[in-house]
C-alpha positions as CSV (number, residue, x, y, z in Angstrom):
1,M,-92.1,100.2,160.7
2,H,-89.7,97.2,161.4
3,K,-87.7,96.4,158.6
4,K,-85.3,93.6,156.9
5,R,-83.2,94.6,153.9
6,K,-81.9,92.1,151.5
7,A,-79.7,92.5,148.9
8,L,-80.1,91.1,145.5
9,G,-76.6,90.6,143.3
10,V,-78.0,90.3,139.8
11,S,-76.9,91.1,136.4
12,V,-79.9,90.8,133.8
13,V,-82.9,89.7,135.1
14,G,-86.0,89.8,133.4
15,L,-88.9,91.9,134.6
16,A,-91.1,89.1,135.6
17,T,-88.1,87.7,137.6
18,I,-87.7,90.8,139.5
19,G,-91.3,91.4,140.2
20,A,-91.5,87.6,141.8
21,L,-88.4,88.7,144.2
22,L,-89.8,91.9,145.2
23,A,-93.2,90.4,145.9
24,Q,-91.3,87.8,148.0
25,A,-89.0,90.3,150.1
26,P,-89.7,91.6,153.2
27,A,-90.8,95.5,153.3
28,E,-88.3,98.3,152.7
29,A,-88.3,101.8,154.9
30,D,-90.1,103.3,152.0
31,L,-92.7,101.2,151.5
32,A,-96.2,101.1,152.6
33,P,-98.6,97.9,153.4
34,Q,-100.5,96.9,150.3
35,P,-104.1,96.4,150.5
36,K,-103.9,92.3,151.2
37,D,-100.7,92.9,153.9
38,V,-102.2,92.6,157.4
39,V,-100.8,95.3,159.7
40,T,-100.1,95.0,163.8
41,V,-100.1,98.3,165.7
42,G,-99.9,98.9,169.5
43,S,-97.9,98.1,172.6
44,D,-94.0,98.8,172.5
45,I,-93.3,95.9,174.8
46,Q,-94.5,93.2,172.1
47,Q,-93.3,95.0,169.0
48,N,-90.2,92.9,168.9
49,A,-92.1,89.7,169.3
50,F,-94.5,90.7,166.6
51,N,-91.3,92.1,164.6
52,F,-89.7,88.6,165.0
53,L,-92.6,87.0,163.7
54,A,-92.6,89.2,160.7
55,D,-89.2,89.2,159.5
56,G,-87.2,86.7,161.7
57,Y,-84.5,87.1,164.2
58,G,-80.9,86.1,163.3
59,A,-81.3,82.2,161.3
60,L,-85.0,82.3,162.5
61,P,-87.3,82.8,159.5
62,G,-90.3,84.9,159.9
63,F,-93.4,84.8,158.0
64,N,-92.2,87.0,155.4
65,T,-88.9,85.2,155.0
66,A,-90.5,82.2,153.5
67,G,-91.8,83.4,150.5
68,N,-95.5,84.7,151.6
69,K,-96.9,86.9,148.6
70,W,-98.6,89.3,151.4
71,R,-97.0,90.3,154.4
72,L,-98.0,90.6,158.0
73,V,-96.4,93.9,158.8
74,S,-95.3,95.6,162.4
75,F,-95.6,99.3,163.0
76,D,-93.1,99.9,165.7
77,S,-95.6,101.9,168.6
78,S,-93.0,104.9,168.5
79,G,-90.8,104.7,165.8
80,D,-87.9,103.9,167.4
81,A,-87.0,100.0,167.1
82,Q,-85.6,100.1,170.8
83,G,-89.0,100.8,171.8
84,R,-88.5,104.1,173.7
85,T,-90.8,106.9,173.0
86,A,-89.5,109.6,171.0
87,Y,-89.6,113.5,172.8
88,V,-88.4,116.4,171.7
89,D,-85.4,117.5,173.2
90,P,-86.2,119.8,176.3
91,A,-83.2,122.2,175.6
92,S,-80.6,122.6,173.0
93,S,-78.3,121.7,175.6
94,N,-80.4,118.3,176.9
95,T,-80.0,119.7,180.2
96,Y,-81.7,118.0,183.2
97,S,-84.7,119.4,185.0
98,G,-85.0,116.9,188.1
99,S,-83.3,115.7,191.3
100,L,-84.0,112.5,192.9
101,D,-82.0,113.3,195.8
102,G,-83.6,117.1,195.9
103,V,-80.5,118.9,196.1
104,A,-80.6,121.5,193.7
105,G,-77.3,121.3,191.1
106,N,-77.9,117.4,191.4
107,E,-80.3,117.0,188.3
108,D,-80.6,114.0,187.0
109,Y,-83.5,113.0,185.1
110,V,-85.8,115.2,182.9
111,K,-89.5,115.5,184.0
112,L,-92.0,114.4,181.7
113,N,-94.3,117.6,182.0
114,D,-91.2,119.5,180.9
115,I,-90.4,118.0,177.5
116,K,-92.9,117.0,174.6
117,V,-93.8,113.6,173.1
118,L,-92.8,113.6,169.4
119,N,-95.7,111.5,167.8
120,P,-94.0,110.3,164.7
121,A,-96.3,109.6,161.9
122,A,-96.6,106.5,159.8
123,T,-98.3,105.5,156.5
124,L,-100.5,102.3,157.5
125,A,-101.8,101.6,153.9
126,A,-100.0,102.1,150.3
127,G,-101.0,105.5,148.9
128,A,-102.7,106.5,152.4
129,P,-102.3,109.9,154.0
130,N,-99.9,110.0,157.2
131,E,-101.3,109.3,160.1
132,V,-100.0,109.4,163.6
133,R,-98.4,106.5,164.6
134,P,-100.7,104.2,166.9
135,S,-98.5,103.9,169.9
136,G,-98.9,101.6,173.5
137,G,-101.6,98.9,173.9
138,N,-104.6,101.3,174.9
139,G,-103.4,103.3,171.5
140,G,-103.7,100.2,169.6
141,I,-106.9,99.2,170.4
142,T,-108.0,102.4,170.2
143,A,-106.9,102.7,166.7
144,L,-108.4,99.3,165.7
145,L,-111.9,100.2,166.8
146,Q,-111.5,103.7,164.9
147,D,-110.3,101.9,161.8
148,G,-113.8,100.8,160.6
149,T,-114.0,102.6,157.8
150,N,-110.3,102.4,156.1
151,H,-109.2,98.9,157.6
152,W,-105.8,100.0,157.7
153,I,-105.2,98.5,160.7
154,D,-105.8,94.4,161.4
155,V,-104.4,93.8,164.7
156,A,-104.0,95.5,167.9
157,R,-101.0,94.3,170.3
158,S,-102.0,94.9,173.9
159,P,-101.2,93.3,177.3
160,N,-104.5,93.7,178.5
161,L,-107.9,92.6,177.3
162,P,-110.5,95.4,175.7
163,T,-112.6,96.3,178.4
164,A,-116.1,95.2,178.2
165,A,-116.8,99.0,177.0
166,Q,-114.4,98.6,174.3
167,G,-116.4,95.3,173.3
168,A,-119.4,97.5,173.0
169,T,-118.2,100.2,171.0
170,A,-116.3,98.1,168.6
171,A,-120.1,96.2,168.2
172,G,-121.4,99.2,167.7
173,A,-119.1,100.5,165.4
174,A,-119.5,100.2,161.6
175,G,-117.0,98.1,160.0
176,V,-115.5,96.7,163.1
177,G,-118.0,95.0,165.2
178,T,-117.6,92.2,167.2
179,I,-113.6,92.0,168.1
180,H,-111.5,88.6,169.1
181,T,-108.5,88.3,171.1
182,V,-106.0,85.2,171.3
183,Q,-103.0,85.4,173.8
184,I,-99.6,84.1,171.6
185,G,-97.2,84.3,174.9
186,L,-96.4,84.9,178.9
187,D,-94.1,87.7,179.7
188,K,-93.0,88.5,183.8
189,D,-93.3,92.7,185.2
190,L,-90.6,92.7,187.9
191,I,-88.8,95.1,189.8
192,L,-85.7,96.4,188.1
193,T,-82.8,97.7,190.5
194,S,-79.0,98.4,190.0
195,T,-76.7,95.1,190.6
196,D,-75.3,97.0,194.0
197,T,-79.2,97.8,195.2
198,H,-80.1,98.5,198.8
199,A,-83.4,96.5,198.2
200,P,-83.4,93.2,199.7
201,S,-83.2,90.0,197.4
202,T,-87.0,90.1,197.2
203,L,-90.1,92.8,197.3
204,T,-93.2,91.1,197.9
205,V,-96.4,92.4,196.4
206,E,-97.0,93.7,200.3
207,Q,-93.8,95.4,200.3
208,V,-93.8,97.3,196.8
209,A,-97.9,98.2,197.8
210,W,-96.1,100.0,200.9
211,I,-93.7,101.7,199.2
212,Y,-95.5,103.2,196.1
213,R,-97.8,104.3,199.0
214,G,-95.4,105.5,201.3
215,K,-96.9,103.9,203.9
216,K,-98.7,100.8,205.6
217,A,-102.6,100.5,206.5
218,D,-101.7,101.7,209.7
219,D,-100.2,104.8,208.4
220,T,-96.5,103.9,209.8
221,P,-94.0,105.2,207.1
222,V,-92.4,103.1,204.6
223,L,-89.9,105.7,203.1
224,T,-86.2,103.9,203.7
225,W,-84.9,100.6,202.9
226,D,-85.0,99.5,206.5
227,A,-88.6,99.3,206.6
228,V,-88.9,96.8,204.0
229,G,-85.7,94.8,205.3
230,G,-83.5,96.2,202.9
231,T,-79.8,97.9,203.6
232,G,-79.4,101.0,205.4
233,T,-81.7,104.1,206.0
234,D,-81.1,105.6,202.5
235,T,-84.5,107.0,201.0
236,I,-86.4,104.6,198.4
237,L,-86.9,106.5,195.3
238,P,-90.0,104.5,193.6
239,L,-90.4,105.3,189.8
240,T,-93.8,105.0,188.3
241,L,-95.2,104.9,184.8
242,P,-97.0,107.0,182.3
243,A,-101.0,107.0,182.7
244,S,-100.9,105.9,178.5
245,A,-98.7,103.3,179.2
246,G,-100.3,99.9,179.3
247,M,-97.8,98.3,181.3
248,R,-98.6,100.9,183.8
249,D,-102.0,98.9,184.4
250,V,-99.9,95.6,184.7
251,F,-98.1,97.1,187.5
252,L,-100.7,98.5,189.5
253,R,-103.0,95.7,188.9
254,P,-101.9,93.5,191.6
255,L,-101.1,96.8,193.8
256,A,-105.1,97.7,193.7
257,A,-105.8,93.8,194.8
258,Y,-103.6,93.8,197.8
259,W,-105.6,97.2,199.3
260,G,-108.6,95.9,198.2
261,Q,-109.4,98.6,195.3
262,A,-111.1,98.3,192.3
263,F,-109.1,98.6,188.9
264,G,-111.6,98.3,186.3
265,T,-112.7,101.4,184.7
266,T,-110.8,104.3,183.6
267,A,-112.2,106.7,187.0
268,E,-111.2,103.5,189.6
269,K,-107.6,103.6,187.8
270,N,-107.4,107.5,188.6
271,A,-108.7,106.8,192.1
272,F,-106.6,104.3,193.0
273,V,-103.5,106.5,191.6
274,T,-104.4,109.4,193.3
275,N,-104.9,107.7,196.5
276,Y,-102.7,104.8,196.9
277,I,-99.4,105.8,194.9
278,T,-98.6,108.9,197.0
279,N,-95.0,108.2,197.9
280,P,-93.3,112.0,198.1
281,N,-90.6,110.5,196.6
282,R,-91.9,109.0,193.5
283,R,-91.1,110.0,190.0
284,Q,-92.8,109.4,186.4
285,V,-90.8,108.2,184.3
286,Q,-90.8,106.4,180.4
287,Q,-91.7,102.9,180.7
288,N,-89.3,100.1,179.9
289,D,-86.3,102.1,179.6
290,P,-83.0,101.0,181.6
291,T,-82.0,104.2,181.6
292,V,-84.1,105.6,183.9
293,I,-81.4,104.1,186.8
294,T,-78.4,103.9,184.6
295,G,-79.1,107.3,183.5
296,L,-79.2,108.9,186.9
297,A,-75.7,110.7,187.8
298,S,-75.2,109.7,191.7
299,N,-74.7,106.1,192.3
300,T,-76.4,106.5,195.6
301,D,-79.6,107.4,193.3
302,K,-78.9,104.2,191.3
303,Q,-78.6,102.1,194.1
304,N,-82.1,103.2,196.1
305,T,-84.1,103.4,192.7
306,I,-86.7,101.2,191.8
307,V,-89.2,100.8,188.6
308,P,-91.4,98.2,187.3
309,F,-89.7,96.2,184.0
310,P,-90.6,93.2,181.7
311,R,-88.7,90.1,181.6
312,G,-88.5,90.1,177.8
313,R,-87.1,93.5,177.2
314,F,-84.6,92.8,180.0
315,R,-83.8,89.9,178.4
316,L,-83.1,91.1,174.7
317,L,-81.0,93.6,176.4
318,Q,-78.7,91.1,177.8
319,N,-78.7,89.5,174.5
320,G,-77.3,92.7,172.8
321,Y,-80.6,93.4,170.4
322,Y,-80.7,97.2,170.9
323,V,-77.9,99.2,169.7
324,D,-74.6,98.4,170.1
325,P,-72.1,101.0,171.9
326,T,-69.7,100.4,169.5
327,V,-69.8,100.9,165.6
328,N,-67.6,99.3,163.0
329,G,-65.0,98.3,166.1
330,T,-65.3,101.9,167.3
331,A,-66.2,102.0,170.7
332,G,-68.4,104.8,172.0
333,A,-69.5,105.4,168.2
334,N,-72.9,105.6,169.5
335,S,-72.9,107.2,172.7
336,Y,-75.2,110.5,173.2
337,T,-74.6,113.4,171.1
338,A,-77.3,116.0,169.8
339,A,-77.4,113.7,166.7
340,S,-77.7,110.1,168.4
341,R,-79.6,108.5,171.2
342,T,-78.1,106.7,174.0
343,P,-77.2,103.0,173.4
344,L,-79.7,100.7,175.8
345,S,-77.9,98.7,178.3
346,V,-78.8,96.5,181.2
347,A,-75.2,96.7,182.6
348,G,-74.9,97.6,186.2
349,L,-78.8,96.3,186.6
350,K,-80.5,93.5,187.8
351,L,-84.5,92.0,188.0
352,L,-85.6,90.8,191.6
353,D,-87.0,87.2,191.3
354,E,-86.1,86.8,187.5
355,N,-87.5,83.2,187.4
356,G,-90.2,83.9,190.2
357,T,-93.7,82.4,189.6
358,N,-96.9,84.7,189.1
359,Q,-97.6,86.1,192.8
360,T,-100.7,85.0,194.4
361,G,-101.1,87.4,197.5
362,G,-99.2,90.0,199.8
363,A,-96.5,87.6,200.8
364,S,-95.7,86.2,197.4
365,S,-92.6,88.2,195.7
366,F,-93.7,90.7,193.1
367,V,-93.7,88.6,189.9
368,V,-96.7,89.2,187.4
369,D,-97.4,87.2,184.2
370,F,-98.9,89.3,181.6
371,P,-99.9,88.3,178.1
372,Y,-99.0,89.7,174.8
373,N,-102.5,89.5,173.1
374,A,-103.3,90.0,169.6
375,I,-106.7,91.3,169.0
376,F,-108.8,91.2,166.0
377,R,-112.2,91.9,163.9
378,D,-113.9,88.8,164.6
379,S,-115.6,89.3,160.9
380,D,-112.0,88.5,159.4
381,Y,-112.2,85.2,161.5
382,Q,-115.3,84.7,159.8
383,S,-114.2,85.7,156.1
384,T,-114.2,83.0,153.6
385,A,-112.1,84.8,151.2
386,P,-108.6,83.0,151.0
387,W,-105.5,85.1,151.8
388,Q,-102.3,83.7,150.3
389,P,-102.5,82.6,146.4
390,G,-103.0,78.6,146.7
391,S,-104.6,78.4,150.1
392,T,-107.9,78.4,151.4
393,L,-107.1,80.0,154.9
394,N,-107.8,83.7,155.4
395,W,-105.2,85.9,157.4
396,V,-106.5,85.2,160.8
397,Q,-106.5,81.4,160.3
398,A,-102.9,81.6,158.5
399,L,-101.4,83.6,161.3
400,F,-103.1,83.4,164.6
401,Y,-106.3,81.4,165.2
402,N,-107.6,78.7,163.6
403,P,-108.9,75.8,165.7
404,D,-109.9,73.4,163.1
405,G,-106.2,73.3,161.8
406,P,-103.9,73.6,160.4
407,A,-102.2,75.7,163.2
408,P,-101.6,79.3,162.9
409,F,-98.3,80.6,162.0
410,V,-98.0,81.5,166.1
411,Q,-98.8,78.3,167.0
412,T,-96.3,76.6,164.6
413,E,-92.8,75.0,165.6
414,A,-91.2,78.6,163.9
415,G,-93.6,81.0,165.3
416,Q,-92.6,79.9,169.0
417,A,-89.0,79.8,168.5
418,L,-89.2,83.2,166.9
419,L,-91.5,84.2,170.5
420,T,-88.7,82.4,172.4
421,A,-86.0,84.7,171.0
422,A,-87.9,87.6,171.9
423,G,-87.3,86.7,175.6
424,I,-91.1,85.4,176.5
425,T,-92.5,82.1,176.9
426,P,-95.0,80.8,173.9
427,A,-98.4,80.5,175.5
428,Y,-101.1,80.6,173.4
429,V,-104.7,80.8,174.8
430,D,-108.0,81.5,172.7
431,K,-109.7,84.5,174.6
432,G,-112.9,85.0,172.3
433,T,-114.8,88.0,172.7
434,P,-115.5,90.5,175.1
């Protein structure tokens, strides 16, 4: 859970004053949400934006820093504020198990099927037992649909809209009912490469579709850079994302459209991956993590590797939001050891067409706009119970959706400044119910 600590310098303070101060302070690490706090879970790519909305960023105040009694509580997807999935080390020596160039002894990445995902627990409500932390956009929606009895979860974060099937599941679930979605901002999914990549300056949707299939429609091979206008004849090394990642759907959807394949149901998605993501040199890696390129041992591998990557995450990395490689001025203090994780950096990396417009066809640059969605029970919007003391608004109206005004926090100048700070474009759209 994203936290912000506030030091209180006091000498003698009355108990009532202390209670008032604590009620206004953001959540601490050892506190769980109170019954009227609003809890969000889900997408790791969206967690930073929601963390900023809750607790602010830099000099920008968040909802909780304004002294509101009941808080917006944002649980990080994996328990890692850097947005990376937590894994159990594959071996005590942290050895690598795979080689991108296929040469034995040049192992430079860890195969996902060789390691175990660590599912950190979270206390979603004060006094509640620990639950496995809802992770990812799909995981957030699933958790919301299963939370009809407890009502520990109020908002699911997801880059994808709930499907018709999920809408039907929600409608038939006791305590859930109709679910409602609002888009609060837009990000871009792009192609990440090394700065000295062998890729051309632009890859089109068509070329990306060829690369990940390994061939064109006429079976002409597309395995080396010269096949798509790149430099030289080195083998392209395309990285793919796990099936559990909502960002995998964002990436694959335009490729499926290019090949004329359905991409709605789980069965359709699985069939598309089986038949069209068949490049023999593909490797599956963790999503939204620059170390899948920077961590490669061979510079040649780095030059030949591509992976889909969100612009918002890239910009936060550029701005130094994540772990700094120095601690108290000591360089390298946070470098990888058995007890600490590698600092995230995009040094030596770039996005192709970083400021491009959303793709409209096969010949367009691969630039995919995708939304940051907040998904909640429509019954919470319909509620007549005021949320904050002295207000007539319920929590949905105060935070996310209030067409009759005043504007919810995410639509205010303060809220939109925080979304911009998170690297995305504020873009509010009511998407209604499935």
